[in-house]
Each structure stands twice: as structure tokens, then as C-alpha cells.
N, C-alpha and C positions, 0 to 999 in steps of 0.2 A: 504493499499499499504506499502510495507517494506521501511525503511529508506535507502537511498543511500549515499554513501561516495565518496568524492573526495579526493585523497591523493596528497599532495604537498611535494616533496622530496628536502631536502636542498642540497646546493652545498659546495664546498671547502671553508673553513673558519668556518664552523659549528663545526668542530671537538674540542673535549675537552677530556683531560685525564679522564679515567674511565668510558667513555660512553658505555652504554648498559650492564654494569656489573650487576646491579640489575636485569635486564631482564633475563640474562643468569642463574642467581642464582634462579630465580622464575619460569621460562618457559623452560622446556626441549627442546621445539621446537626452542627457541631462541639460547640455547646453542649448539644445533645441527648445526645451521647455521654457528656459529663461528667455531665449529669443522670442518665442511665441507670445509669452505674457507681455513682454516689452511692445510687441507689435499690436496686440489687442488694445492695450491700455494707453499706447503712445507715451510710454514711460520706460526710462533706461533701468531695467531691473538689475542688470550687472552692477551699475553704479550705486544703486540703492542698496544692494546686498553687501557689496564688498568695499565701498568707499565711505558709507555713512558712519557717523559716531553712534555711540550707544544711545544718546539722548534723541537723536533723529530717529533711530530705529525704534525707540520705545513709544512713539506716537502711534495711536491706533490706526491713523490712515496710512501709516507706513508699515508698522509691525504685522498687521493682519495679511496684507498681500505678500509681504516678504517671507513670512513664515510658510504660508500656503504655497508660494512658488518653490521654496526649498524643499518642502514635503513632497511636492509633485516631481521635482527633479531627482530626488532620492528614489522615489517609487519608479521612475523611468529607469534608473540604473539597476534596480532590483529586478525589473522586468527583463533587462538585457541578460541577466544571469539566471533567468527562468524562474524567478521568484515572484509570485502573484498571491494576493490575499484570498483566503477562503472565508474570512470574517473580518469586519473592521469596526472601529469606534474611534472617536476623536474627542478630546477634551475642549469643550466650548468651540472656539474658533476651529479647532481640529476636526469638528464634525463636518466641515465643509469638504476638505480633501477626502474624507471618508465617504461622503455622498458621491464624489466623482469615482472613487475607487469601486463603489458598489453599483455603478451605472445609473444612478438616480439623476444626475444632471451632467451635461457635457462639459468639455474643457472650457470653451469660450464662455458660456453662461456662468460657470463657476468663477472664473477669473473676475468677471464683471461684477458679480454678486459680492465676492469678497472685498473687492476695492470699494464698492459703494457702502457696504456695511461698516468698514473701517472709517470712511469719511464721515458717515452719519454719527457713528459712536464718538468719534474725536470732536465733532462740532457740539454735540449735546454736553459731553463732559466739560468742554470749555465754557459753555453757558452756565452749567451748574457751578463751576468753579468761580466764575465771574460774579455770580449772584450770591456767593458765599465766601468771600475773600477771607483767608486766614481760618476759615471754619467749614471747609469744604467736606461734602460727603465722601466716603471711601470704603475701604475694606481692611479687615483686621483678621489675622491668622490666630487661631486659638489652638495651642499645642498641648497635648497631654490629657485631654478630656474625651470621652466617648461622644460621637457625634450626636447621639440622642440627648445627651446632657447639654451640649452647646445649643442644640435646636430649642430645647426647653427654655433655656435662659433667653435666648433671642426672642422667642415667642411672647415672653413677659415684658419686653421692652418695646415701646412704640418706635417704629421706623428702624428696627434692627431685623435683619433677615439672614437666616442660615443660607448661604449662597453656593458654596463649593464643598460637597462631601468628598474630600481627598482621600482620606484613609481612616483607619480606626483611631489613629493618633493626631489627626489634623483636620480641622474644619475652618473655613473661611466664611466670615460674616460681612455682609454689606450693610450700609446704613448711613444715617446722618452723622455729622461729627459728634454731637452730643450722645447719641444713641450708642455709637461705637466706644465712646469713653466709658459709658456706664457698662456696656458689654464687656469690656476688658476688665473692669474693676470686679464685676460679679464673677467672671470666669476665674480670675486669680483666687478670689475668696472661696470658690468652689473646687479648688485644687488643680487649676491649670498649671502646667509647667512654665508656659510663657503666653503672652498675648502681644502680638506685634502689629502695629499699624503698618500696612503695606504702601509702598510708594507706587501707587496705581493712579490712572487718570480719572477715575470715577467709581461709583458704586455699582459695579457690574453684577448682573444676575439677580436683580431685585426690582420691585415696583418702581424705584426711583428713576429707572431707565425706560419708562413707558413711552416717552416722546420719541426716543430712538426706535422702539419696537413699532410704533405707529408709522413712522417714516419708512422703516425697512419693509413693513408690510406692503406699502405702495410699490416699492421696487420689485417685490416678489410677484405681484399680481399676474403678470403675464408670463412668468417663467414656469415651464412644464417640469414636474417632478415625476419621474418614472418609479414604479415599484422596484426595490432594491433586488439585485440579481443574486447577491450573497448576504449572509446575516450581517445586519447592521443594528448597532445598539444606540439608543436614544438617551441624550443627556436629561431630557425633560421627564421621560417616564422611568428611566433606569432599566428598561426592558428592550427586547428585540422590536424593532419597528416593522410593521407589516405592510405599509403602503406608502407610495409617494405622497398622497394626500396627508397622511399623518406626519410625514417628514417636512412637508411644506408648512404646516401649521406649527410644528415644533421649532422650525427656524425663526419664526417670529417670537414664540414664547421663550426661546433661548435667552433673549435679552432682559427678561423680567422674571424668569424662573431659575431656581437652583440647578447646579450641575450634580446629578445623582451618580457620581463616578463610582463609588463603592458598589452601588446596586449593579451597575453595568459590569464591572469586574466579576462580581459573583455569577451573574447570568452567563458570562463568557466562560468562566471556569467550569460551570456546570455543563455547558454544551460540549466543552472539550473532553470532559470526563465521560460523558454519555457516548461521545463518538468512539472513544477507545482507540483512535489512531495516533500517529506521531505528529505532535504539533510543535511549532515554535512561535514565541511571541516577539514581535519586532516593533521598534519605535522609529519609524521613518520620518525623522524631522531633526532639527537642531536641539541639542541638549539630551538630557536623560531624566527628565522629571518624572515622566510616566513609568519608566523603568523602576524608578525608586518607589513610586506608589505601589506598583504591582508587587514588589519584593515584600511589602508590608502585609499582603493578603496570605490566607492559608494556602491558596494554590501556587503562590509565588515561591514558596519554600521548595516545592517539588519541580516547578517549571519556571526557570528564570526568564525574564524579558531581556532583549538585547538592543541597546540603542544603535541605530545605524545611520548616523548623520555624517559620516566620512567616508572617504574612498577606501581607507584601511578597513573600516568596519564592514563595508558592503563586500569587499574582496574576501573577507575572512569567512563568509557564509558559504 
């Protein structure tokens, strides 16, 4: 029986200057991806990926298309080696390259959607920050408490929302400045190891991003989403997505709903176990955040994930 692969695509925050440069220099198919994105958007993606500083890349309008382009370039290199996914999921932004990998949307629509999503989110975050100077909404990582405990604390604080269920040891909360201050205080009193205010542009994955969701819904109106050809797991439900219609709705809900990543990991692990075949878990994107989160799962102890963001990593498979 041939080995099967599950791809985990990273989200915003994984960006790093110079990402995918070695792949573009070694794999013509990777270089073509970058050139094609540049042509579609009339934007020099090579310059953005390889010459931008960290601050420039951190902007949502830059980071989202940059990370997605890097993931697509890595996926092209993997395909050259005969490695294609049998199941996919992506963390937040990462769900968009997952949609492409599963045949839900085509290359050009994907590129245009991701670019517009980043532009919309950047504009809304700048608007929120301008209206709350020195007191802007944002996100805090709570370390060392079970997700259920973090969610319970957040539910009791107005304008605090459990946003990213990263692992059994880490949950990210979004909210207003004051709500996050109270959240951090209550979490530490409840036994959290640390509570860290994150350096992010805005309060992602919560109702405070409703304006961005409304604007992105208009962008999606005429875009066709096909049913996935392979198993694809949704951040919004934490379960396997069954239809293009469900995924299209989720693409809007993404912006105001939490990322149920631990639920997705559990469903993927269960599917792999039931399949009984030989699987590998790959992270085709910059960084190794999702590899680390997978290692904290019960399944991760027996089946390690592998980050494949470099030529060396791809060639080692």
C-alpha cells in the first residue's frame, strides 16, 4: 500500500524574510508558482518574499499572500517528487492553500481571494487601532491552562473570546484591550503558567472583526467552491468539511469564529488510525509551528509531523 500524506498549512505569523527562495532556485515548478502569482496580482512576489523586512512582511496585506505563495511553491516541489496530499487542513489563513490542494478552488481565484482577504483585514485592523490609540484590541496567549478553562474564563468577560484552540497547553484569546487585561489577570490567578499579549495587528477570529467578514463575504459572492476531492477539515467546525457550500460559508465565518485546531487534529488522527495504512504528516509552509502543535497531541507521540519549508527538507523525503 502506498504511503499517504496529510498536509498541515500554517497561518499568519509563520512568515519570514527569504522564505521559499531556495526552493525557487532549485525547483522550476516552485519558481513558476511565484511568477504566476506575480502575474495574476501585478505584484513582484519575489521582491516581497525575499527583499522585505520583517515589519513589512508582518502586515496582513503582505503576509497572507506571501505565506500562501510560499506554501503553494513548496507544494509544487513536493509534487515533483511524487508527494501529494490525501488529506489537508490549514490553520486560519492556511485553510486557503488547503482549499486549493483539495480542489475546492482554482489557482487564480485562490490567489485573488487571499490577496483581497489580507487587504481587507489590514484596513479594518488599522481602523480599529486608529479608533483606540494606545488601547487597541488584540490577542493574548494563555499558556498552561486547559482550553476548557480558558474558554470558561473568557465567556465570563465581556468582549473576550477564546479564538485559537492551539493545543492542550496553549489557547489564544481575542478581545478589547481592557477585556484582555482582565483575561490575563484571571488566567494567572487560575494557575496559568504565562499570559502573553501578542504583537498582532488586531483581534482576529472574534466578533470584533465583523466588518472584515462582511466585506470579505462580498468578495466571495461570485466565487465557486467545489466539493473537496480529498478529506479537508474546517477551522470553524473542527470536523471534516462535506461540501463546497459549507466551506464557502466557513471562509466568511473564519474571521469572526475561533480556530478549533485541536478538534481538527483529533479528527485527522482518528481517520489515520481507522485507515490503518502508512501516513506521513507534512507542514508545507514557512516555519514549524504546526509541527510543534501536532507533537503535543496523543497521536503526535507515535507519528511525528515534518516541516518541509526548505529544499533540504523536501529532498530528505
